[in-house]
C-alpha angles and dihedrals in degrees: 000000000000091000093049093049092046091053090051093050092051091047094051093044092054092046095052091041091057089050091054092044094053097047091105090065093056102064097105137028095261091050096043096047104030107016087243088294090282103121112136125222100269095043091047092048095048092044089055094045098045092047088052098053125047141136085300089069099032097046107017108033099029090049098045100040095036087057094045101042105022118207089348088076086080085080088071090060091047090050090050090054099045102033103022097042116014098038093037092056092043096050102032109021105080098030092048091052093047099045098041091052090047090051092038087232114166100181138025094257087048088055092051092049094051099034093052097029093235126129090189092058090051094052095045092047090052091052092049090049095050096045099045097042088063097072090046090053091048090053091054091052089048093054093046094051094052090057093045090051089053095047104037106016087234117158114263093237093054091051092052095050096045092050091048094050094048093047092049093049099056095040090051091049102048110008117200098352091051090054094043096049092044088048090057093051093043092046093057090053091048092056094054095036098056092049091051093048095049092048092049096047093048092045088055088057094051097269135302099300093045091049090049091051090050090051091050089056092058119102131197113268120245110283096018112140108233127161094205125034134183144103115319093008094146091053093047129112098254101016129220099309113033096168096056089041088059090052090055091049091051095048097045096040108034091034093073089066090070103035114109094215091054102041089045088071089068091056091064099049112132105206149345090274089056090058095051097042093038091055093054097041095048090049092051089047092052093049092054101037104033095032089047094049094052092041089055092046090052089073093054094110090065085074095049090122089064100035122077106190091186091060108028100025125218090302089072095059100083096040088052092050091050095046089076093061125101115268094254091055092045086056089051090049092051092052090043093056092039088054092050095044102041090052091051093045093050091050092049093047094048092047093050097046094045096047093048091051101039100033104032113022097036097057096033105037115000097048093173121073112238113165097200093047092047093051090048091051091047089055090051091051090050086064093043094050093046090049094052094048091047091053090053093046092049090059091064094149091061099046131076123252123283097267093051093050091051091046091056092047098046093040093058098038101040092037092053099039110028101076098039091047097045097043090042090062095052110023126060095197099068108124133212092242091057089055090050089049091054093048095048096043097048098042090042094052093045096049097042091046089053087058104038103020095216087156102053097210120054085206093060090042089056093049089048094054092050096049094045091047090055088059097035097058098056093041094051090043091057091051102043135067114286125236120254106291095217092052092048093048089052090053093053094043088090089073092056098054113123121236132179119242134179121263091251087065098045137005118252 
């Protein structure tokens, strides 16, 4: 217990210290929200990766989908690395940085307002962002508290409140740079921590091959819905339900392309080198952390004698697996998941407070731009957002499990924003009505499905909204009135500016 508490004290001290150190970067809106667009390659990459993976992945998704699909759940981590990190940086990174600086857009709703010349789109996008980031934040708190309850026997409510206060403090102090620098420190710990935990869990099962043989001997329980059955199904290449596994890969990988807290990391990139290095580093990070989480979760059924899905739900799988570790490793796990979760929480909180201030209050109420007043209001909304998400998380008996909460959040946000954002960077002919169609369709499907459950899995519902939106936006754009050609050409002129580079970058 002493070791676990000592690790926590060191972790919290570093986190608050970084917040104090980075205060000088948070004196104006550009500094508070984007770190003055000065984030280097490693900080940008780790900020992206640590915002991507949290207790939601480590506890909720790895537990649920590791149990359902066995070792095949590792494909989710591979998809996260290749689609959610490598391809996202390659397709979005540079163009996002160039156009958002050209438009002086600080948030995703701000981008929609200026790219499509519509104040209404900006305001509605900010409301969607604020509302649907709340359940995601609540799911992170939920996952954290389950692990703390396992390690320290601390009441759930106390865990939630302490995490919320600490997150709020360092975001209020240092804004984006506080979260980015903490993300870098936390990300390093995550890399080493996940490797140590996997090695220890497998060693406890007699090693990798012994654990794999034990997993192959597991059979689906009576009543479990599996598409494919047979001996060794949970140790097979694609697992017992390949189609639903694909839905999870799409939601968790492609979804990052439309999430404000993820895409916002590209706004703050410092240079061309940051794009190239950041792409490689974030991909490596995702392979180790996300691949490792789902790989570990794939062995969850080896602990079926200790896990009661009917009582504890899927969210109890990973905590049960980890409860068998030595105290020192449990301490490592706690700091590992804290690192992952606090970085995600800080990113969500900063995104929500900034979008509500810049994209909603400024055009509707504030009217005049006053940097000091805006930063002050953002700090107030950090507190408001944290308080709302805590209230939701405290009512754990009335909310769905972690994976469902995240499915609702990502389905609405990524479904609404992914296609208009992506096409808007590359195609001049995207129309305002197509953006509205994407917003209405995705939010409408998510909300109505929460009520009537016509798509059984919120995960599949989220993947459905994203894929349909990618078709809906170009189709509606071809059928509706185009934007002013001169205005659109002026927007895309930023990509035609000439710059000088050395010969090693381009031939004469």
